[in-house]
C-alpha positions as CSV (number, residue, x, y, z in Angstrom):
1,M,19.8,-39.0,89.6
2,T,23.7,-38.2,88.4
3,V,23.9,-36.4,84.8
4,P,27.0,-37.8,83.2
5,I,29.1,-35.3,81.6
6,W,29.4,-36.1,78.1
7,H,33.7,-36.1,78.0
8,D,33.4,-38.6,81.0
9,L,31.5,-41.3,78.6
10,M,33.4,-44.3,77.5
11,L,31.9,-46.6,75.0
12,N,31.1,-50.1,75.8
13,P,31.7,-53.1,74.0
14,L,28.3,-53.3,72.7
15,A,28.1,-49.6,71.2
16,A,31.9,-50.7,69.9
17,F,30.2,-53.2,68.2
18,G,27.2,-51.0,67.0
19,I,30.0,-48.9,65.7
20,L,32.0,-51.5,63.8
21,L,28.7,-52.7,62.1
22,A,27.2,-49.2,61.1
23,L,30.1,-47.5,59.8
24,G,31.6,-51.1,58.2
25,V,28.4,-51.3,56.4
26,I,28.7,-47.6,54.8
27,G,32.2,-48.1,54.0
28,G,31.6,-51.3,52.1
29,Q,28.8,-49.5,50.1
30,I,31.0,-46.7,49.6
31,A,33.7,-49.1,48.0
32,V,30.9,-50.9,46.2
33,R,29.2,-47.9,44.7
34,V,31.7,-45.4,44.3
35,A,34.9,-47.5,43.9
36,R,33.7,-50.5,42.5
37,L,35.7,-52.4,45.0
38,P,35.0,-55.6,47.0
39,A,32.9,-54.5,50.1
40,I,35.7,-56.3,52.2
41,T,37.9,-53.7,51.2
42,G,35.8,-50.8,52.4
43,Y,35.1,-52.5,55.9
44,I,38.9,-53.0,56.1
45,L,39.6,-49.1,55.0
46,T,36.6,-48.2,57.5
47,G,38.8,-50.1,60.4
48,L,41.7,-48.7,59.7
49,V,40.2,-45.1,59.6
50,I,38.8,-45.6,63.0
51,G,41.3,-47.8,64.8
52,P,43.4,-47.0,67.5
53,H,46.4,-46.3,64.8
54,S,44.2,-43.6,63.0
55,L,41.4,-41.7,64.6
56,N,41.5,-43.5,67.6
57,L,37.6,-43.8,67.7
58,L,37.7,-47.3,68.8
59,D,40.7,-47.9,71.4
60,Q,42.8,-51.0,71.7
61,Q,40.8,-52.0,74.9
62,L,37.6,-51.7,73.1
63,L,39.1,-53.8,70.2
64,N,39.9,-56.5,72.6
65,E,36.8,-56.6,74.4
66,A,35.1,-56.9,70.9
67,S,37.1,-59.7,69.9
68,L,34.6,-62.6,70.8
69,F,32.4,-61.3,67.5
70,V,35.8,-61.5,65.7
71,Q,36.8,-64.7,67.0
72,L,33.1,-66.1,66.1
73,A,33.2,-64.8,62.4
74,L,36.6,-66.5,62.0
75,G,35.7,-69.6,63.3
76,I,32.3,-69.9,61.3
77,A,34.3,-69.1,58.1
78,L,37.2,-71.5,59.0
79,F,34.3,-74.5,59.9
80,E,32.6,-74.0,56.6
81,A,36.3,-74.0,54.9
82,G,36.7,-77.4,56.2
83,R,33.3,-78.4,55.2
84,R,34.4,-77.8,51.4
85,V,37.0,-80.6,51.9
86,D,35.7,-84.1,50.9
87,L,38.4,-86.3,52.0
88,R,36.7,-89.0,49.7
89,W,37.1,-86.6,46.9
90,L,40.3,-86.0,47.6
91,R,41.4,-89.4,47.2
92,V,40.4,-89.2,43.7
93,E,41.3,-85.8,42.8
94,K,44.8,-86.7,44.3
95,T,46.5,-83.9,41.8
96,L,44.7,-81.3,43.6
97,L,46.0,-82.4,47.4
98,A,49.5,-82.6,45.5
99,T,49.4,-79.2,43.9
100,T,48.4,-77.9,47.1
101,L,51.0,-79.4,49.0
102,L,54.0,-78.1,46.3
103,Y,52.4,-74.6,46.4
104,C,52.5,-74.2,50.4
105,L,56.2,-75.9,50.3
106,L,57.3,-73.3,47.5
107,V,55.8,-70.5,49.3
108,F,57.3,-71.4,52.6
109,G,60.6,-71.7,51.0
110,G,60.4,-68.9,49.2
111,L,59.2,-66.7,52.2
112,Y,61.9,-68.1,54.5
113,A,64.4,-67.2,52.1
114,L,63.3,-63.7,51.5
115,L,62.9,-63.2,55.1
116,S,66.0,-64.4,56.5
117,G,67.8,-62.6,53.5
118,S,66.0,-59.7,54.9
119,G,67.6,-59.7,58.4
120,F,65.3,-61.8,60.3
121,G,66.5,-64.8,62.3
122,A,65.5,-68.1,61.6
123,A,62.9,-68.4,64.2
124,A,61.0,-65.2,63.1
125,S,61.7,-66.3,59.3
126,L,60.2,-69.8,60.1
127,M,57.0,-68.6,61.7
128,L,56.2,-65.7,59.2
129,A,56.8,-68.1,56.5
130,A,54.5,-70.8,58.1
131,L,51.6,-68.3,58.0
132,G,52.4,-67.2,54.8
133,M,51.5,-70.5,53.6
134,A,47.9,-70.0,54.5
135,T,44.9,-68.4,52.5
136,S,42.6,-66.6,54.6
137,P,39.1,-68.8,54.5
138,I,37.0,-65.9,55.3
139,V,38.0,-63.7,52.5
140,V,37.7,-66.0,50.1
141,L,34.4,-67.2,51.3
142,E,32.9,-63.5,51.6
143,I,34.4,-62.9,47.9
144,V,32.7,-66.0,46.4
145,R,29.6,-65.1,48.1
146,E,29.6,-61.5,47.0
147,S,30.6,-61.8,43.2
148,R,28.4,-65.4,43.5
149,A,31.1,-67.4,41.9
150,D,30.6,-70.5,40.7
151,G,32.6,-73.6,39.2
152,Q,35.4,-75.5,38.8
153,V,38.0,-72.9,39.9
154,S,35.9,-71.9,42.7
155,E,35.4,-75.3,44.3
156,R,39.2,-76.0,43.9
157,L,39.9,-72.6,45.1
158,L,37.9,-73.5,48.5
159,A,39.4,-76.5,48.9
160,A,42.9,-75.4,48.4
161,T,42.1,-72.7,50.9
162,A,41.0,-74.8,53.7
163,L,43.7,-77.4,52.9
164,S,46.7,-74.5,53.0
165,S,45.1,-73.3,56.2
166,L,45.6,-76.7,57.6
167,L,49.1,-77.0,56.4
168,A,50.3,-73.7,57.8
169,M,48.7,-74.1,61.7
170,I,50.8,-77.5,61.7
171,G,53.8,-75.8,60.1
172,F,53.4,-72.6,62.4
173,A,53.1,-75.1,65.7
174,L,56.2,-76.8,64.5
175,A,58.5,-73.4,64.2
176,L,56.8,-72.5,67.1
177,S,59.0,-75.5,68.6
178,Y,62.0,-74.8,66.9
179,S,61.7,-70.9,68.4
180,H,61.4,-72.0,71.9
181,L,64.2,-74.5,71.9
182,S,66.7,-72.1,69.9
183,A,65.5,-69.7,72.8
184,N,67.0,-72.4,75.1
185,H,63.3,-72.3,76.8
186,S,62.4,-75.6,78.9
187,V,61.8,-79.0,77.0
188,E,58.3,-78.7,77.9
189,D,58.0,-75.6,76.0
190,G,59.9,-76.6,73.4
191,I,58.3,-79.6,72.4
192,L,55.5,-80.6,74.6
193,M,53.5,-77.4,74.1
194,P,53.8,-77.5,70.1
195,G,52.7,-81.1,70.4
196,W,49.7,-80.4,72.5
197,L,49.0,-77.1,70.1
198,I,48.7,-79.6,67.2
199,L,47.0,-83.1,68.5
200,G,45.0,-81.5,71.0
201,S,43.5,-79.2,68.7
202,I,43.0,-82.0,66.1
203,A,41.4,-83.9,68.8
204,L,39.1,-81.2,69.9
205,G,38.0,-80.7,66.2
206,L,37.4,-84.2,65.6
207,A,35.3,-84.7,69.2
208,A,33.3,-81.6,68.1
209,G,32.7,-83.0,64.5
210,L,31.5,-86.3,65.9
211,V,29.1,-84.5,68.4
212,T,27.7,-82.2,65.6
213,T,27.0,-85.0,63.3
214,Q,25.4,-87.3,65.8
215,L,23.3,-84.2,67.0
216,N,22.3,-83.3,63.6
217,R,21.1,-86.7,62.7
218,W,19.1,-86.7,66.2
219,L,17.3,-83.5,65.4
220,G,16.7,-84.7,61.7
221,G,16.4,-83.0,58.3
222,R,13.2,-81.1,59.1
223,Q,14.7,-78.9,61.5
224,R,16.9,-76.6,59.6
225,D,16.5,-73.8,62.0
226,A,17.3,-75.8,65.2
227,Q,20.2,-77.3,63.3
228,R,21.6,-73.7,62.4
229,V,21.3,-72.6,65.9
230,M,23.0,-75.6,67.2
231,L,25.8,-75.5,64.9
232,F,26.4,-71.9,65.7
233,G,26.4,-72.6,69.3
234,L,28.7,-75.7,68.8
235,I,31.1,-73.4,66.8
236,A,31.0,-70.8,69.5
237,L,31.8,-73.9,72.5
238,I,35.0,-74.8,70.4
239,V,36.3,-71.3,70.4
240,G,35.6,-70.9,73.9
241,L,37.2,-74.6,74.7
242,A,40.1,-73.9,72.4
243,D,40.7,-70.6,74.5
244,M,40.4,-72.4,77.8
245,L,42.5,-75.5,77.1
246,Q,45.1,-73.2,75.1
247,L,44.5,-74.7,71.7
248,L,44.6,-73.4,68.2
249,A,41.0,-72.7,67.7
250,L,41.8,-72.1,63.8
251,L,42.9,-75.5,63.5
252,A,40.4,-77.1,65.5
253,L,37.6,-75.7,63.6
254,L,39.0,-76.8,60.4
255,V,39.5,-80.3,61.4
256,A,35.9,-80.1,63.0
257,G,34.3,-78.8,59.5
258,M,36.5,-81.7,57.6
259,S,35.2,-84.3,59.9
260,T,31.7,-83.4,59.6
261,R,32.0,-83.8,55.8
262,S,33.6,-87.1,56.1
263,L,32.3,-88.8,58.7
264,R,29.4,-91.3,58.5
265,H,26.2,-89.6,58.4
266,G,28.3,-86.2,57.7
267,Y,25.9,-85.2,55.0
268,T,23.1,-84.4,57.9
269,V,25.1,-81.3,58.9
270,S,23.6,-78.2,57.5
271,E,26.2,-76.3,55.7
272,P,24.3,-73.8,53.2
273,G,23.8,-70.3,54.8
274,I,25.6,-70.8,57.9
275,L,28.3,-68.1,56.6
276,S,25.2,-65.8,55.2
277,L,23.4,-65.8,58.4
278,S,26.5,-64.9,60.4
279,H,27.1,-62.2,57.9
280,V,26.8,-59.5,60.9
281,F,30.0,-61.0,62.6
282,T,31.6,-61.1,59.0
283,V,31.6,-57.1,58.6
284,A,32.7,-56.7,62.3
285,F,35.6,-59.0,61.5
286,F,36.7,-57.2,58.6
287,V,36.3,-53.5,60.4
288,A,38.0,-55.2,63.6
289,A,41.2,-56.6,61.2
290,G,41.5,-53.2,59.7
291,A,41.5,-51.6,63.1
292,Q,44.1,-53.4,64.2
293,L,46.5,-52.8,61.4
294,A,49.1,-50.3,62.0
295,P,50.1,-47.9,58.9
296,Q,53.0,-47.0,60.9
297,A,54.6,-50.3,60.3
298,L,55.2,-49.8,56.7
299,A,57.6,-46.8,56.8
300,S,60.2,-49.5,57.6
301,H,58.6,-52.9,56.2
302,W,56.5,-51.6,52.8
303,Q,59.0,-53.2,50.6
304,L,59.1,-56.5,52.5
305,A,55.3,-56.5,52.6
306,L,55.1,-55.8,49.0
307,L,57.4,-58.6,48.2
308,C,56.0,-61.0,50.1
309,L,52.6,-60.5,48.4
310,L,54.2,-60.6,45.0
311,L,56.1,-63.6,45.8
312,R,52.9,-65.4,47.0
313,S,51.0,-64.5,44.0
314,G,53.5,-65.4,41.5
315,I,54.3,-69.0,42.9
316,G,50.5,-69.8,43.2
317,M,50.1,-68.5,39.5
318,L,53.1,-70.4,38.4
319,V,52.1,-73.6,40.4
320,W,48.9,-73.7,39.3
321,W,49.5,-73.0,35.8
322,L,51.7,-75.9,35.3
323,A,49.5,-78.3,37.1
324,A,46.2,-77.1,35.3
325,R,45.8,-80.0,33.1
326,G,46.0,-82.5,35.8
327,N,43.3,-80.3,38.0
328,G,41.0,-80.6,35.0
329,L,41.6,-76.7,34.1
330,S,42.6,-74.8,31.5
331,R,46.1,-73.1,31.5
332,Q,44.6,-69.6,32.0
333,Q,42.1,-71.0,34.8
334,G,44.9,-72.4,36.7
335,A,46.7,-69.3,36.8
336,W,43.8,-67.3,37.9
337,L,43.1,-69.8,40.4
338,G,46.5,-69.4,41.9
339,L,46.0,-65.6,42.0
340,A,43.0,-66.0,43.8
341,L,45.1,-67.4,46.5
342,S,46.5,-64.2,47.6
343,P,44.6,-63.4,50.6
344,L,46.8,-63.8,53.9
345,T,44.6,-65.5,56.4
346,G,43.0,-63.2,59.1
347,G,43.9,-65.6,62.0
348,S,47.7,-64.3,61.8
349,A,47.3,-61.7,63.9
350,L,45.6,-64.0,66.6
351,L,48.8,-66.2,66.6
352,L,50.9,-63.3,66.9
353,G,51.3,-63.6,70.8
354,L,52.0,-66.9,70.5
355,G,55.1,-66.4,68.5
356,M,56.2,-63.3,70.1
357,V,56.6,-64.8,73.6
358,S,59.9,-66.8,72.1
359,L,61.2,-64.2,69.8
360,G,62.7,-61.7,72.9
361,T,64.3,-58.7,71.6
362,A,63.3,-59.8,68.1
363,A,59.1,-59.9,68.8
364,T,59.1,-56.3,67.8
365,T,60.4,-56.5,64.2
366,F,58.4,-59.8,63.8
367,S,55.2,-58.0,64.8
368,A,56.2,-54.9,62.7
369,A,56.7,-57.0,59.5
370,L,53.5,-59.0,60.0
371,M,51.4,-56.1,60.6
372,A,52.8,-54.4,57.2
373,A,52.5,-57.6,55.1
374,L,48.7,-57.7,56.4
375,L,47.9,-54.2,55.8
376,I,49.1,-54.6,52.3
377,N,47.7,-57.8,51.8
378,E,44.2,-57.0,53.5
379,I,44.0,-54.0,51.0
380,V,44.9,-55.7,47.8
381,A,44.4,-59.1,47.9
382,P,40.6,-59.1,48.0
383,I,40.7,-57.3,44.7
384,L,43.0,-59.7,43.5
385,T,40.7,-62.9,44.2
386,R,38.0,-61.3,42.6
387,L,39.6,-60.0,39.7
388,A,40.9,-63.9,39.3
389,L,37.2,-65.3,39.7
390,R,36.1,-63.0,37.0
391,L,38.7,-63.5,34.7
392,A,38.3,-67.2,35.2
393,G,34.7,-66.5,34.1
394,E,32.9,-67.8,37.5
395,T,31.2,-64.5,38.7
396,A,28.1,-63.5,38.2
397,G,28.1,-61.6,34.7
398,A,31.2,-62.6,33.9
399,S,31.8,-63.4,30.3
400,H,32.7,-66.9,29.9
401,A,35.5,-67.9,27.3
């Protein structure tokens, strides 16, 4: 038997996953107990320290190999976010839908003006602005779970998060179409590919929602454990199929969640607890997200990244403050809801490769700007979301005004 030499040993994906979990939990507890910050912030900072751009305890290859766990965590969060959108309820609460749409349009317009005015080309500005419309479902759901938030603001926050993510995915696909056409790519790349991304992803989500509903109905209400296992398996299957078919898994999972809530017999789908049961993957997601961040990107883009965060938060607070009465909220609650929408979606980094293909020489700048925005946002935004829910009086132990 040959004894391995210590400096020749290399971590495998399972060991990398273990490191993500163990160090992530330690970092999260330090953030909660010492700094009184959300555990998410600790997870992300832990990843930032051990990632390839810092200590390099986990290199890029290991992070890529462990990406399956990251995609599962994001997939579960997107599915559950979709489950929070009741289309029948939105037909009554038309103001919520209109407010979310107005918020997304203003964020898109504001970010596009800021980015294009900062020297970015039209294609890069459109894609970054489209991604900027989305609020991160996994951050919002985790903050709501951790702080045990409950109330009108939390319910509307979760619905607006899912709707903004849906609009952002569609907007990104359209921006990608413009980018391909402006780069003189073929009609197939410029029109058919984005059309496939949108329509194919929606079709996959609807089909998955229908299958999920029928299987849950067949299992029956007494088989909750079996339902959770089956639901987890179907979410993993959607992620895998979307990757095989080159579709947007993020969009497919959102549509799948929404469809199971709105289809006939959709009530049979077991929604409570799937995110908490998958907390292992959630921790790994945030640590890996932190590890992917590049602090070096801040050197040239920190001002722009900070302006993007302030712009999104400011527009959110203003829009939801103005529309608060129509949404059944006080003015203050409306403003806090808008602030709670600050986190950028963690799926932005996963879409980075699609955008860079069509940008040519501008791809490096596009990547650096997105990484800088994500770095500042993923550290600061969870704190803002928890603060907003606390000020709205909806977290455990908060004082209700």
